[in-house]
N, C-alpha and C positions, 0 to 999 in steps of 0.2 A: 503494500500499500504506500508506503514512504516513496519507493522508487517509482511508482504511478505518479504520485504528486510532483516529485521532482521533475520528471519527464514533461509533465503538463504546464509546469512552470517554464521550463525550458523552451517548449513550444510556443507559449504565451508570449515569452520575451522576445523570442525569435520573430514572431508573427508581428508584435507590436514595433521591433526594429525595423521590420521590413515596411511597415506601414509608415512610420516616421521617414525612412528613407524616400518613400514615395512622394509623401507630403514635400519633403526638402526638394525632390526634383521638380515637382509640380511647380513651387514657389519660385525655384530658380529659374525654370522655363518661362514663368509669367515675368519675371524681372528682365530676363533677356528679350522677351518679346517687346515689353514696354520699353527698353532701351533702344531697340531697334526702330520701333515706331518713333520714338523721340528723334532719332538719328535721321530717319526719313523726313519728318516734319521740319526739322532744321535745314536739311538740304534743301526742301522745296521752299522754305522761306528766304532762303539765301538766293536760290534761283529766280525766284519771282519777285524779290525786292524792288527791281526796277519798275515793275507794274505798280506797284504802291506809290512809289515816288512819282512817277509820270501822273497818277490820278492826284495826287496831293499838289502838284505844280498849279492846279487851277485855284489853290488858296494861298500861293506865295505871299501875296502881300497881306495876308490876314495875321494877325499878331498870334493867333493861334496854329500856325502852321506845324509845328512839331506834333501837336495835338490829332493834327488830320493824319499825319505819318503813323502815330500810333494806332488810330482808329482803323486805317488801313491796314496795318499788320494784324489786328483783331479780326478784320474781315477777311484777311488771307487765310489766318489759322482756321477759322470758322470753315472756308471753303475746302482746305485740306482736310478738315476732319469729316465733312458732310458729302463730300463730292460722290457723285454716282457716274461711273465711267459710262455706263449705258445711256444716259439723259443728256449730257452734254459735254464738249471737251472742256478740259481743266481750265485752259486759260479763260476761256469765256465765262466759266462759272465763277472763276475767282476774280474777275475783273467786275462782275456785277455784285459779288459779296462785298469787294472792297469799296464800290461805289455806294452801295446801301448804308455801309458803316459809318463813311465819312458825311453822308446825307443826313444820317440820323445825328450826329455830332452837330452839324451846321445847324439844325433845326433847333438841337437842345441850347446851342450858344445864343442863338439870336432870336429865341423865342420871346416875344414881347411879354412882359408881366400882365397878370389879370388886370390890375389896377389902372396901367396903360391903355389897356384895350376898352375898358368902361369910359376913361376919360376921352379916349379919341372918337368912341361912339356917342357919348353925351354931348360933345362938342358940335357934331353933325346934326342933331336934333333942332328942329326950329325954335325960334325964342317963344313962340306964343304957345309950346308944348305944356301942359299940365303937369306939375309936380308928381302927381300921382302916375302919369303915363312914363315919367323919366325914371320914377322907383320901381314900376314893372320891368321895363328895358334893362334896368341895372340887375335886379333879381333874375331875369332870364338869362343875361349874360354869365351870372355867376352859376348857373346851372340849377336854379331852383324850378321846381314843377309847378304847373299851375295851381295845383291843390296847395302847395306850401305857400305859394302867393297870396292864395285867397284867404289863407290863416293868417297872414300877416296884415292884410288890408280889411279885415272882415267883409270880405265880399264872398260870393259863391264861386266854385269852379267856373261854372258856365259864364257868369258875369266877367271873370279875368280872361277867358277865350274871346267872349266877344270884346273886351277892350284891347287885346292883343291884336285882332283882326282889325279893329279901328285904328291901332298905332301902325299897323303895316300900311293901311290904305292912306293915313295922313302923311306918311313919310314919303309914299310914292307920289302923291300929288304936290308934295313939297319939292320934291326932286324931278318933276316934269318940266 
């Protein structure tokens, strides 16, 4: 019985040792694969860096020029990681991703603040515009729903809808 237990313990140790070796090998394989993918990404980034710079040249006079380069590199990396060979050539896909990334940055950098939008729109309203209508316009610009506006103004939702229709008509008439 003692011999049998010893043999089972040896088999168990041998089995767990093989399992550990198998896990270690898989881990090493994953690390090698990750390193290989990283090397491929690095080489593709170096290879297509000129594409990023050529797209960023559109923003050469912009004080955020280096930010456009960074945004383009992010777009390039996205292209590298998501490209499907069957759908489009890599350079075309990469160019699109780079442009989109730079475009998002430009919109983010030059998006006027909500306050500026409200002031600009209110400046275009006719002098004769009632304060209540200006308030309704401001609330709609800020994203309030007709129901929320009706709660603020002690009106019904239907009355607010009608006032908005009237505001639109007044603006059309004033700009005709």
